C-alpha positions as a printed NumPy array, in Angstrom:
array([[  0.   ,   0.   ,   0.   ],
       [  1.36 ,   3.391,  -1.008],
       [  2.112,   5.937,   1.698],
       [ -0.09 ,   8.771,   0.434],
       [  0.905,  11.036,   3.328],
       [  4.586,  11.008,   2.383],
       [  3.803,  11.245,  -1.323],
       [  1.659,  14.321,  -0.692],
       [  4.593,  16.33 ,   0.654],
       [  6.035,  18.955,  -1.744],
       [  8.659,  17.433,  -4.038],
       [  7.59 ,  13.854,  -3.134],
       [  6.138,  11.313,  -5.548],
       [  4.698,   7.84 ,  -5.034],
       [  7.006,   5.138,  -6.34 ],
       [  4.175,   3.244,  -8.06 ],
       [  2.83 ,   6.291,  -9.877],
       [  4.829,   6.283, -13.128],
       [  2.74 ,   9.165, -14.512],
       [  4.424,  11.413, -11.928],
       [  7.533,  11.346, -14.141],
       [  5.798,  13.844, -16.418],
       [  6.074,  16.479, -13.669],
       [  9.792,  15.83 , -13.041],
       [ 11.852,  18.503, -14.881],
       [ 14.58 ,  17.782, -17.422],
       [ 17.075,  19.575, -15.201],
       [ 20.048,  18.679, -13.031],
       [ 19.492,  17.813,  -9.396],
       [ 19.446,  15.217,  -6.643],
       [ 16.904,  12.449,  -5.999],
       [ 16.206,  10.496,  -2.801],
       [ 14.364,   7.192,  -2.456],
       [ 12.544,   6.762,   0.884],
       [ 10.815,   3.778,   2.483],
       [  7.371,   3.736,   4.117],
       [  8.921,   5.03 ,   7.398],
       [ 10.438,   7.992,   5.521],
       [ 13.971,   6.624,   5.967],
       [ 16.31 ,   7.583,   3.113],
       [ 17.378,   4.443,   1.214],
       [ 19.44 ,   5.944,  -1.575],
       [ 20.701,   9.357,  -2.752],
       [ 21.774,  10.02 ,  -6.338],
       [ 22.548,  12.939,  -8.654],
       [ 21.607,  13.398, -12.282],
       [ 22.273,  15.758, -15.153],
       [ 18.669,  15.087, -16.232],
       [ 16.373,  14.086, -13.376],
       [ 13.511,  12.828, -15.547],
       [ 15.726,  10.543, -17.63 ],
       [ 17.55 ,   9.158, -14.594],
       [ 14.373,   8.417, -12.618],
       [ 12.748,   6.847, -15.7  ],
       [ 15.672,   4.409, -15.84 ],
       [ 14.641,   3.259, -12.338],
       [ 10.863,   3.262, -12.572],
       [ 10.414,   1.649, -16.001],
       [ 13.368,  -0.747, -15.869],
       [ 11.185,  -3.807, -15.237],
       [ 12.645,  -7.297, -14.578],
       [ 15.851,  -6.431, -16.426],
       [ 16.821,  -3.917, -13.726],
       [ 20.223,  -4.47 , -12.042],
       [ 20.07 ,  -6.229,  -8.626],
       [ 20.772,  -3.046,  -6.664],
       [ 18.004,  -1.129,  -8.471],
       [ 15.589,  -3.968,  -7.753],
       [ 16.457,  -3.913,  -4.044],
       [ 15.868,  -0.158,  -3.816],
       [ 12.542,  -0.268,  -5.691],
       [ 11.208,  -3.163,  -3.58 ],
       [ 11.766,  -1.193,  -0.369],
       [ 11.044,   2.34 ,  -1.608],
       [  7.672,   3.971,  -1.054],
       [  8.336,   7.479,  -2.378],
       [ 11.027,   9.459,  -4.151],
       [ 11.952,  13.099,  -3.695],
       [ 13.709,  15.486,  -6.063],
       [ 15.771,  18.605,  -5.396],
       [ 16.456,  20.686,  -8.508],
       [ 19.824,  22.487,  -8.673],
       [ 21.051,  25.289, -10.908],
       [ 24.081,  23.344, -12.146],
       [ 25.383,  19.806, -12.202],
       [ 28.236,  20.902,  -9.923],
       [ 25.715,  21.977,  -7.288],
       [ 24.073,  18.547,  -7.606],
       [ 27.473,  16.891,  -7.072],
       [ 28.063,  18.866,  -3.859],
       [ 24.519,  18.354,  -2.552],
       [ 24.632,  14.597,  -3.201],
       [ 27.814,  14.213,  -1.129],
       [ 26.319,  16.318,   1.675],
       [ 23.073,  14.289,   1.791],
       [ 24.938,  10.96 ,   1.778],
       [ 26.997,  12.184,   4.72 ],
       [ 23.868,  13.36 ,   6.542],
       [ 21.574,  10.349,   5.98 ],
       [ 24.139,   7.517,   5.431],
       [ 21.632,   5.643,   3.217],
       [ 21.618,   1.861,   3.208],
       [ 22.237,   1.481,  -0.529],
       [ 24.864,   4.191,  -0.996],
       [ 28.569,   3.543,  -0.744],
       [ 29.6  ,   5.046,   2.59 ],
       [ 33.081,   6.063,   3.68 ],
       [ 33.599,   4.248,   6.965],
       [ 34.848,   6.157,  10.014],
       [ 34.764,   9.483,   8.174],
       [ 34.487,  11.276,  11.533],
       [ 37.812,   9.912,  12.73 ],
       [ 39.995,  12.453,  10.91 ],
       [ 42.135,  14.346,  13.384],
       [ 43.449,  17.864,  12.91 ],
       [ 45.808,  20.079,  14.882],
       [ 44.305,  23.469,  15.632],
       [ 45.915,  26.786,  16.606],
       [ 43.345,  29.446,  17.482],
       [ 45.304,  32.534,  16.413],
       [ 42.447,  34.872,  17.42 ],
       [ 43.293,  34.363,  21.099],
       [ 46.343,  35.656,  22.951],
       [ 48.889,  32.877,  23.517],
       [ 47.074,  30.424,  21.215],
       [ 46.924,  26.811,  22.29 ],
       [ 47.83 ,  23.814,  20.149],
       [ 45.068,  21.172,  20.351],
       [ 43.719,  18.117,  18.525],
       [ 40.177,  18.354,  17.13 ],
       [ 37.846,  16.116,  15.095],
       [ 36.326,  18.782,  12.883],
       [ 37.691,  21.655,  10.855],
       [ 35.304,  24.625,  10.989],
       [ 35.45 ,  28.149,   9.567],
       [ 36.306,  29.955,  12.809],
       [ 39.463,  31.811,  11.789],
       [ 41.796,  29.277,  13.446],
       [ 44.676,  27.462,  11.717],
       [ 44.097,  23.761,  11.018],
       [ 46.711,  21.188,  10.012],
       [ 46.053,  17.606,   8.954],
       [ 44.243,  15.329,   8.741],
       [ 46.416,  12.858,  10.615],
       [ 45.935,   9.121,  10.038],
       [ 45.653,   8.182,  13.698],
       [ 45.552,   9.452,  17.262],
       [ 49.107,   8.092,  17.648],
       [ 50.335,  10.31 ,  14.809],
       [ 48.729,  13.339,  16.463],
       [ 50.29 ,  12.54 ,  19.845],
       [ 53.719,  12.154,  18.22 ],
       [ 53.352,  15.492,  16.447],
       [ 52.205,  17.208,  19.65 ],
       [ 55.217,  15.777,  21.501],
       [ 57.58 ,  16.982,  18.772],
       [ 56.145,  20.509,  18.767],
       [ 56.147,  20.659,  22.56 ],
       [ 59.803,  19.619,  22.615],
       [ 60.905,  21.896,  19.757],
       [ 58.906,  25.085,  20.359],
       [ 57.228,  25.056,  23.785],
       [ 53.729,  25.967,  22.59 ],
       [ 51.179,  25.475,  25.361],
       [ 48.722,  22.552,  25.184],
       [ 46.702,  23.218,  28.363],
       [ 43.049,  24.388,  28.198],
       [ 42.343,  28.123,  28.587],
       [ 40.73 ,  27.726,  32.001],
       [ 43.771,  25.832,  33.321],
       [ 46.093,  28.577,  32.123],
       [ 43.938,  31.302,  33.719],
       [ 43.731,  29.471,  37.046],
       [ 47.411,  28.543,  37.273],
       [ 49.498,  30.41 ,  39.82 ],
       [ 52.797,  28.696,  39.056],
       [ 54.359,  26.984,  36.047],
       [ 53.516,  23.365,  35.284],
       [ 55.897,  20.432,  35.086],
       [ 56.193,  20.8  ,  31.287],
       [ 57.816,  24.214,  31.751],
       [ 60.229,  22.793,  34.305],
       [ 61.444,  20.18 ,  31.798],
       [ 61.673,  22.738,  28.978],
       [ 58.558,  21.729,  27.001],
       [ 56.325,  24.744,  27.616],
       [ 57.109,  28.456,  27.403],
       [ 54.748,  29.114,  30.377],
       [ 52.714,  32.122,  29.205],
       [ 50.495,  31.456,  32.255],
       [ 53.072,  33.048,  34.575],
       [ 54.41 ,  35.648,  32.139],
       [ 57.609,  33.735,  31.329],
       [ 57.276,  34.784,  27.663],
       [ 55.931,  37.949,  26.077],
       [ 52.985,  37.824,  23.686],
       [ 55.246,  39.043,  20.857],
       [ 57.787,  36.256,  21.375],
       [ 54.984,  33.718,  21.687],
       [ 53.52 ,  34.847,  18.344],
       [ 56.953,  34.286,  16.823],
       [ 56.83 ,  30.693,  18.131],
       [ 53.387,  30.278,  16.553],
       [ 54.775,  31.402,  13.176],
       [ 57.589,  28.868,  13.493],
       [ 55.133,  26.083,  14.343],
       [ 53.026,  27.054,  11.329],
       [ 56.042,  26.692,   9.009],
       [ 56.931,  23.369,  10.64 ],
       [ 53.434,  21.9  ,  10.249],
       [ 53.2  ,  23.118,   6.645],
       [ 56.39 ,  21.187,   5.885],
       [ 58.309,  24.372,   5.023],
       [ 61.302,  23.384,   7.102],
       [ 63.816,  25.094,   4.785],
       [ 62.141,  28.466,   5.37 ],
       [ 61.912,  27.753,   9.105],
       [ 65.598,  26.859,   9.389],
       [ 66.578,  30.068,   7.57 ],
       [ 64.515,  32.126,  10.04 ],
       [ 65.986,  30.338,  13.07 ],
       [ 69.586,  30.613,  11.836],
       [ 69.092,  34.326,  11.234],
       [ 67.675,  34.76 ,  14.749],
       [ 70.581,  32.759,  16.218],
       [ 73.133,  35.006,  14.497],
       [ 71.324,  38.145,  15.689],
       [ 71.284,  36.802,  19.269],
       [ 75.013,  36.018,  19.102],
       [ 75.841,  39.495,  17.806],
       [ 73.756,  40.982,  20.627],
       [ 75.706,  38.832,  23.14 ],
       [ 72.483,  36.974,  24.068],
       [ 74.339,  33.674,  24.254],
       [ 71.693,  31.791,  26.247],
       [ 69.004,  32.576,  23.65 ],
       [ 71.411,  31.698,  20.829],
       [ 72.07 ,  28.306,  22.449],
       [ 68.313,  27.61 ,  22.658],
       [ 67.923,  28.459,  18.963],
       [ 70.961,  26.324,  18.053],
       [ 69.455,  23.301,  19.825],
       [ 66.104,  23.888,  18.124],
       [ 67.812,  24.005,  14.7  ],
       [ 69.645,  20.726,  15.357],
       [ 66.432,  19.022,  16.525],
       [ 64.487,  20.174,  13.446],
       [ 67.295,  18.987,  11.158],
       [ 67.083,  15.538,  12.763],
       [ 63.318,  15.449,  12.152],
       [ 63.846,  16.44 ,   8.494],
       [ 66.447,  13.683,   8.04 ],
       [ 63.797,  11.061,   8.917],
       [ 61.427,  12.32 ,   6.204],
       [ 61.427,  10.706,   2.765],
       [ 62.015,  13.113,  -0.16 ],
       [ 60.303,  11.631,  -3.224],
       [ 59.9  ,  14.599,  -5.6  ],
       [ 60.864,  18.23 ,  -6.153],
       [ 59.973,  20.832,  -3.55 ],
       [ 56.844,  21.993,  -5.455],
       [ 55.122,  18.591,  -5.474],
       [ 51.745,  18.759,  -3.708],
       [ 50.044,  15.442,  -4.448],
       [ 47.597,  12.912,  -3.052],
       [ 48.088,   9.476,  -4.606],
       [ 45.032,   7.217,  -4.236],
       [ 45.33 ,   3.436,  -4.572],
       [ 42.281,   1.143,  -4.674],
       [ 41.747,  -2.545,  -3.85 ],
       [ 38.368,  -4.305,  -3.683],
       [ 36.861,  -7.653,  -2.812],
       [ 33.168,  -8.497,  -2.602],
       [ 31.217,  -5.564,  -1.154],
       [ 34.241,  -3.94 ,   0.542],
       [ 37.011,  -1.8  ,  -0.901],
       [ 40.129,  -0.327,   0.713],
       [ 41.813,   2.876,  -0.367],
       [ 45.286,   4.119,   0.509],
       [ 46.036,   7.854,   0.21 ],
       [ 49.741,   8.751,   0.077],
       [ 50.303,  12.416,   0.94 ],
       [ 53.242,  14.254,  -0.669],
       [ 53.737,  17.87 ,   0.404],
       [ 56.649,  20.049,  -0.79 ],
       [ 58.167,  16.9  ,  -2.294],
       [ 58.199,  15.061,   1.047],
       [ 56.194,  11.917,   1.768],
       [ 54.249,  13.02 ,   4.836],
       [ 52.298,   9.843,   5.491],
       [ 49.481,   7.584,   4.44 ],
       [ 45.781,   7.317,   5.273],
       [ 43.858,   4.048,   4.966],
       [ 40.087,   4.089,   4.459],
       [ 37.498,   1.561,   3.451],
       [ 34.147,   1.833,   1.756],
       [ 31.254,  -0.45 ,   2.528],
       [ 27.965,  -1.318,   0.78 ],
       [ 29.544,  -1.785,  -2.653],
       [ 27.188,  -3.857,  -4.808],
       [ 27.673,  -3.213,  -8.531],
       [ 29.724,   0.004,  -8.731],
       [ 32.741,   0.182, -11.049],
       [ 36.217,   1.257,  -9.907],
       [ 35.605,   4.668, -11.486],
       [ 32.369,   5.126,  -9.552],
       [ 34.036,   4.047,  -6.289],
       [ 36.891,   6.535,  -6.772],
       [ 34.451,   9.325,  -7.659],
       [ 32.309,   8.696,  -4.575],
       [ 35.373,   8.429,  -2.325],
       [ 36.798,  11.753,  -3.534],
       [ 33.463,  13.514,  -2.992],
       [ 33.232,  12.258,   0.595],
       [ 36.918,  12.37 ,   1.565],
       [ 37.651,  15.946,   0.48 ],
       [ 34.706,  17.391,   2.371],
       [ 36.974,  17.107,   5.441],
       [ 40.529,  16.824,   4.096],
       [ 42.801,  19.544,   2.665],
       [ 42.791,  19.528,  -1.131],
       [ 46.228,  19.161,  -2.843],
       [ 47.226,  20.605,  -6.225],
       [ 47.145,  17.176,  -7.883],
       [ 45.246,  13.966,  -7.18 ],
       [ 46.812,  10.907,  -8.803],
       [ 44.318,   8.148,  -9.647],
       [ 44.448,   4.62 , -11.134],
       [ 41.418,   5.354, -13.365],
       [ 40.231,   8.364, -15.335],
       [ 36.903,   9.444, -13.862],
       [ 33.785,   9.855, -15.957],
       [ 32.953,  13.145, -14.233],
       [ 36.554,  14.299, -13.721],
       [ 35.923,  17.788, -15.121],
       [ 33.032,  18.38 , -12.748],
       [ 34.918,  17.046,  -9.691],
       [ 38.048,  19.047, -10.608],
       [ 35.941,  22.217, -10.806],
       [ 34.332,  21.477,  -7.405],
       [ 37.732,  20.793,  -5.757],
       [ 39.186,  23.955,  -7.321],
       [ 36.368,  26.017,  -5.825],
       [ 37.076,  24.575,  -2.363],
       [ 40.866,  25.01 ,  -2.614],
       [ 40.729,  28.481,  -4.192],
       [ 43.135,  27.367,  -6.955],
       [ 43.252,  24.947,  -9.849],
       [ 43.19 ,  21.253,  -8.858],
       [ 44.132,  18.521, -11.354],
       [ 43.02 ,  14.886, -11.496],
       [ 45.636,  12.782, -13.296],
       [ 46.134,   9.151, -14.306],
       [ 49.862,   8.519, -14.894],
       [ 51.186,   5.894, -17.302],
       [ 54.897,   6.02 , -16.499],
       [ 57.497,   7.669, -14.299],
       [ 57.61 ,   8.618, -10.613],
       [ 53.863,   9.177, -10.204],
       [ 53.146,   5.752, -11.674],
       [ 55.575,   4.123,  -9.217],
       [ 53.955,   5.939,  -6.278],
       [ 50.53 ,   4.835,  -7.521],
       [ 51.706,   1.208,  -7.539],
       [ 52.91 ,   1.7  ,  -3.955],
       [ 49.506,   3.088,  -2.918],
       [ 47.698,   0.173,  -4.61 ],
       [ 49.965,  -2.327,  -2.829],
       [ 49.207,  -0.715,   0.53 ],
       [ 45.472,  -0.696,  -0.242],
       [ 45.713,  -4.423,  -1.023],
       [ 47.427,  -5.11 ,   2.299],
       [ 44.745,  -3.112,   4.128],
       [ 42.019,  -5.097,   2.359],
       [ 43.64 ,  -8.387,   3.427],
       [ 43.637,  -7.133,   7.013],
       [ 39.945,  -6.175,   6.796],
       [ 39.054,  -9.57 ,   5.306],
       [ 41.015, -11.353,   8.024],
       [ 39.156,  -9.369,  10.705],
       [ 35.878, -10.48 ,   9.133],
       [ 37.023, -14.107,   9.115],
       [ 38.092, -13.929,  12.777],
       [ 34.761, -12.354,  13.709],
       [ 32.792, -14.999,  11.81 ],
       [ 34.639, -17.758,  13.664],
       [ 33.928, -16.036,  16.995],
       [ 30.284, -15.419,  16.065],
       [ 29.786, -19.113,  15.229],
       [ 31.17 , -20.093,  18.654],
       [ 28.936, -17.56 ,  20.465],
       [ 25.84 , -18.764,  18.583],
       [ 26.568, -22.379,  19.384],
       [ 27.437, -21.905,  23.068],
       [ 24.544, -19.538,  23.859],
       [ 22.046, -21.258,  21.557],
       [ 21.232, -18.01 ,  19.757],
       [ 18.679, -17.824,  16.951],
       [ 20.615, -15.304,  14.868],
       [ 24.226, -14.261,  14.254],
       [ 25.108, -11.603,  16.869],
       [ 26.491,  -9.056,  14.399],
       [ 24.965,  -6.116,  16.25 ],
       [ 25.051,  -6.412,  20.025],
       [ 23.902,  -3.84 ,  22.587],
       [ 24.84 ,  -3.89 ,  26.27 ],
       [ 22.645,  -2.372,  29.008],
       [ 23.854,  -1.3  ,  32.466],
       [ 22.597,   0.815,  35.402],
       [ 24.819,   3.198,  37.411],
       [ 23.68 ,   4.567,  40.789],
       [ 25.267,   5.644,  44.077],
       [ 23.288,   5.721,  47.338],
       [ 19.991,   5.934,  45.474],
       [ 21.018,   9.202,  43.791],
       [ 21.4  ,  10.21 ,  40.141],
       [ 20.509,   6.842,  38.528],
       [ 21.65 ,   6.519,  34.932],
       [ 21.082,   3.83 ,  32.33 ],
       [ 23.745,   3.24 ,  29.711],
       [ 23.589,   1.439,  26.38 ],
       [ 26.583,   0.6  ,  24.195],
       [ 26.58 ,  -0.902,  20.701],
       [ 29.004,  -3.306,  19.039],
       [ 29.064,  -4.253,  15.369],
       [ 30.997,  -7.404,  14.45 ],
       [ 32.828,  -7.25 ,  17.812],
       [ 33.916,  -3.601,  17.371],
       [ 32.448,  -0.678,  19.362],
       [ 29.992,   1.412,  17.321],
       [ 30.04 ,   4.768,  19.124],
       [ 27.131,   6.128,  17.095],
       [ 24.88 ,   3.656,  18.873],
       [ 25.914,   4.675,  22.408],
       [ 23.133,   6.165,  24.55 ],
       [ 22.601,   7.508,  28.086],
       [ 19.219,   7.325,  29.818],
       [ 18.335,   9.54 ,  32.777],
       [ 16.055,   7.322,  34.867],
       [ 12.711,   9.124,  35.202],
       [ 10.078,   6.726,  36.53 ],
       [ 11.911,   4.939,  39.377],
       [ 12.634,   6.076,  42.935],
       [ 15.192,   4.533,  45.243],
       [ 17.466,   1.69 ,  44.172],
       [ 15.067,  -0.609,  42.316],
       [ 17.53 ,  -2.073,  39.779],
       [ 14.85 ,  -4.285,  38.212],
       [ 12.545,  -1.338,  37.493],
       [ 15.44 ,   0.688,  36.051],
       [ 16.378,  -2.119,  33.642],
       [ 12.717,  -2.324,  32.688],
       [ 12.546,   1.42 ,  31.96 ],
       [ 15.717,   1.472,  29.855],
       [ 14.678,  -1.582,  27.84 ],
       [ 11.184,  -0.178,  27.26 ],
       [ 12.528,   3.159,  26.022],
       [ 15.144,   1.523,  23.773],
       [ 12.762,  -1.061,  22.296],
       [ 10.002,   1.503,  21.711],
       [ 12.356,   3.711,  19.736],
       [ 13.858,   0.745,  17.9  ],
       [ 10.423,  -0.569,  16.94 ],
       [  9.399,   2.803,  15.525],
       [ 12.645,   3.268,  13.574],
       [ 13.146,  -0.368,  12.554],
       [ 16.497,  -0.344,  14.333],
       [ 16.976,  -3.241,  16.765],
       [ 20.098,  -5.32 ,  17.467],
       [ 20.572,  -9.066,  17.092],
       [ 21.373,  -9.448,  20.791],
       [ 20.782,  -7.493,  24.009],
       [ 23.233,  -8.154,  26.858],
       [ 21.883,  -7.214,  30.301],
       [ 24.271,  -6.566,  33.175],
       [ 22.743,  -8.652,  35.961],
       [ 21.248, -12.011,  36.779],
       [ 18.004, -13.89 ,  36.376],
       [ 15.852, -11.076,  37.836],
       [ 17.183,  -8.399,  35.47 ],
       [ 16.799, -10.765,  32.527],
       [ 13.17 , -11.468,  33.498],
       [ 12.378,  -7.731,  33.375],
       [ 13.822,  -7.483,  29.865],
       [ 11.868, -10.557,  28.709],
       [  8.596,  -9.109,  30.009],
       [  9.196,  -5.825,  28.169],
       [  9.952,  -7.68 ,  24.933],
       [  6.843,  -9.854,  25.209],
       [  4.608,  -6.868,  26.008],
       [  6.006,  -5.075,  22.945],
       [  5.151,  -7.999,  20.671],
       [  8.793,  -8.513,  19.677],
       [  9.436, -12.029,  20.997],
       [ 11.809, -13.869,  18.696],
       [ 12.982, -10.705,  16.907],
       [ 16.296, -10.707,  18.79 ],
       [ 18.092, -12.657,  21.515],
       [ 18.529, -11.768,  25.205],
       [ 21.432, -12.691,  27.503],
       [ 22.32 , -11.618,  31.058],
       [ 25.802, -11.736,  32.554],
       [ 26.166, -11.73 ,  36.345],
       [ 29.462, -10.729,  37.953],
       [ 31.574, -13.384,  39.596],
       [ 31.121, -14.06 ,  43.308],
       [ 34.008, -15.783,  45.005],
       [ 35.761, -18.089,  42.546],
       [ 32.661, -19.592,  40.972],
       [ 33.024, -17.779,  37.64 ],
       [ 30.674, -15.364,  35.888],
       [ 27.174, -16.683,  35.242],
       [ 25.406, -16.45 ,  31.881],
       [ 21.593, -16.509,  31.892],
       [ 19.281, -17.124,  28.929],
       [ 15.469, -17.144,  28.801],
       [ 14.181, -20.659,  29.398],
       [ 17.431, -22.013,  30.847],
       [ 16.848, -23.653,  34.249],
       [ 20.462, -23.072,  35.313],
       [ 23.078, -20.462,  34.397],
       [ 26.032, -21.337,  32.174],
       [ 29.551, -20.958,  33.606],
       [ 32.276, -20.912,  30.951],
       [ 36.065, -21.148,  31.425],
       [ 37.699, -17.783,  32.088],
       [ 39.342, -17.556,  28.649],
       [ 36.446, -18.829,  26.563],
       [ 35.958, -16.488,  23.536],
       [ 32.197, -16.218,  24.1  ],
       [ 32.669, -15.157,  27.742],
       [ 35.46 , -12.705,  26.856],
       [ 33.234, -11.018,  24.271],
       [ 30.3  , -10.712,  26.684],
       [ 32.621,  -9.279,  29.324],
       [ 33.953,  -6.748,  26.813],
       [ 30.437,  -5.505,  26.046],
       [ 29.374,  -5.51 ,  29.725],
       [ 32.522,  -3.679,  30.897],
       [ 32.191,  -1.051,  28.163],
       [ 28.565,  -0.419,  29.168],
       [ 29.68 ,  -0.047,  32.793],
       [ 32.526,   2.34 ,  31.879],
       [ 30.265,   4.452,  29.678],
       [ 27.562,   4.619,  32.322],
       [ 29.752,   5.274,  35.364],
       [ 31.552,   8.182,  33.662],
       [ 28.261,   9.916,  32.901],
       [ 26.927,   9.142,  36.389],
       [ 29.993,  10.702,  38.031],
       [ 29.746,  13.863,  35.932],
       [ 26.082,  14.207,  36.818],
       [ 26.698,  13.527,  40.528],
       [ 29.734,  15.801,  40.83 ],
       [ 28.01 ,  18.636,  38.97 ],
       [ 25.004,  18.481,  41.301],
       [ 27.221,  18.396,  44.372],
       [ 29.234,  21.368,  43.164],
       [ 26.159,  23.5  ,  42.668],
       [ 24.661,  22.375,  45.973],
       [ 27.814,  23.54 ,  47.812],
       [ 27.6  ,  26.963,  46.175],
       [ 23.836,  27.381,  46.435],
       [ 24.069,  28.13 ,  50.16 ],
       [ 25.94 ,  31.38 ,  49.506],
       [ 23.772,  34.487,  49.327],
       [ 24.131,  36.219,  45.971],
       [ 25.467,  33.148,  44.126],
       [ 22.706,  31.993,  41.807],
       [ 22.837,  29.519,  38.9  ],
       [ 24.562,  31.945,  36.493],
       [ 27.332,  32.826,  38.94 ],
       [ 27.723,  29.148,  39.882],
       [ 28.29 ,  28.344,  36.214],
       [ 30.734,  31.255,  35.85 ],
       [ 32.752,  30.018,  38.841],
       [ 32.782,  26.47 ,  37.516],
       [ 33.853,  27.589,  34.019],
       [ 36.672,  29.712,  35.451],
       [ 38.091,  27.295,  38.043],
       [ 36.932,  23.953,  36.682],
       [ 36.333,  22.224,  40.018],
       [ 35.177,  22.709,  43.585],
       [ 38.699,  21.979,  44.852],
       [ 40.116,  24.933,  42.922],
       [ 37.384,  27.258,  44.134],
       [ 38.133,  26.285,  47.748],
       [ 41.863,  26.872,  47.17 ],
       [ 41.357,  30.275,  45.545],
       [ 42.018,  33.536,  47.373],
       [ 39.397,  36.319,  47.406],
       [ 41.519,  38.213,  44.841],
       [ 41.482,  35.239,  42.446],
       [ 37.731,  34.695,  42.913],
       [ 37.013,  38.368,  42.16 ],
       [ 38.508,  37.915,  38.673],
       [ 35.493,  35.813,  37.689],
       [ 33.041,  37.895,  35.612],
       [ 30.079,  38.991,  37.746],
       [ 31.828,  38.404,  41.103],
       [ 32.525,  41.562,  43.107],
       [ 35.273,  41.869,  45.695],
       [ 32.742,  41.71 ,  48.523],
       [ 31.068,  38.587,  47.105],
       [ 34.476,  36.971,  46.525],
       [ 35.315,  37.421,  50.212],
       [ 31.909,  35.941,  51.165],
       [ 32.58 ,  32.862,  48.989],
       [ 36.058,  32.437,  50.467],
       [ 34.756,  32.792,  54.055],
       [ 31.899,  30.355,  53.3  ],
       [ 34.321,  27.492,  52.691],
       [ 36.493,  28.407,  55.673],
       [ 33.492,  28.631,  58.023],
       [ 32.204,  25.22 ,  56.867],
       [ 35.437,  23.637,  58.062],
       [ 35.208,  21.04 ,  55.324],
       [ 38.324,  21.95 ,  53.371],
       [ 40.733,  19.11 ,  52.807],
       [ 44.458,  19.322,  53.562],
       [ 46.176,  21.619,  51.081],
       [ 48.385,  18.858,  49.676],
       [ 45.36 ,  16.669,  48.953],
       [ 43.544,  19.531,  47.246],
       [ 46.54 ,  20.246,  45.059],
       [ 46.802,  16.588,  44.12 ],
       [ 43.127,  16.578,  43.098],
       [ 43.565,  19.767,  41.097],
       [ 46.569,  18.304,  39.236],
       [ 44.554,  15.238,  38.255],
       [ 41.678,  17.284,  36.839],
       [ 41.903,  18.637,  33.289]])
């Protein structure tokens, strides 16, 4: 039955109404297929929307398998007309990223790119690692292939230049230099050990270093060293000399593969079944700066050219665009993509397919690395399948536990109860599926009722959205499992997924596994793969829940301590917390330091200071300082 409500929306058409094609314009644009629940199944672009949609709707039994799958599930289609085909190209990539449709090729882990950020709008800008590059006036460098690469770069910059890495609030609250300054890895702007002018000079040097312009940087440093020597500033000259030697050692470890003007990304592709791996070699100023590995999923019948085109459109939404992109295939829409990339980069960008020479050799290297990455992915799938077969057999599951969700409750003394839910896909954490639940309908410490509430809320949402796992793992024993079973039965979802409970070990008896209908729990050997996997899910749910519970509890306690002070309302409580970061630091602060908080007068600062003294609940100074050092 056709969903007339969805089809009635502007720009929507019923999938079974072929006559609606007459109203689709012969213009460029984007089309979306949606199912009966309005979920986007597929996003595509077209130079001519009417012709492209006709190829779907009148294809008949000769339609390719992927087209048939989409049409069987689709209820409506939607069109968005664009002024140019280039606009359609950009909009398609944006909508795929937003909706992550089931039948589109999707770049896996596209949110994992890491950048280094220097916010040059602030005095004494901090060097930090971020997940997103936004248009905020700051300098961004990257992306880096892994968190390890970012940490190594941060360590190198800290050692070479002494740029601060601490948060702004830590720098404002600090009364003396940190340990990093004492070991020569921070210039300590927090205590005035460096002027803003000299610090800006360090920032310029770091910028040259991160851009790979080490020759220019070394020239600047050598000139400064000579000027310091002539001015008899021998200590400063020695610092600059050591920095020059350290940078030269870093440069020696880099691989020079081309002339100094080479600014290339070389993309190698390997594919097997419905998965492909891509290796991106990055060459900047002629130096091989590293490699990124990515993989695309949901490949059904796309050609290599289509895979490369889709990858480029998703990858370069987040990554810096080089002058040249070297590819193993010439793209069908290369002119359009080159124009789009040129607009983003603000200069001409070329897509090239080499046939001989250095670029061809680098392309072979990228393809080899992509092949190795694909073998690793395939091996991970094989290992998971073996583990999944064992888990199914041991726990007598009805379906392969590809998607598993773990449920846990965190509570202390009957206060601030929190439910946590974590998701795993093929044994790997899927952070997009993580959820926190503030317990609303339960008072006291009724663990059974809390499990019941969390399961009811999760299953209700999952039923509406058609998004339920293969297996729910409950942290607890037979009683907690019974609550989950009752919720499932009342929801009419019995048999749609499996339920398991894992009870913590008491004594040396081993952890107990409960399943609906089992008269006795199952106790597996400590190193059994099924038990280890269940423990991994359970422990992750506990970690995720307890962290949120502590934040909620500590925040409430902080505000409750401050609420007893006349004149300190919610806004001033938040201002104090933002400035100092913790209750311990507020208690340590002098009236003069407290008065620096916006909205806090000198008189109120003294009242806050005297409030903590009069309570007599301050901890020994050494203990407070230890707590403050541990907090970010």
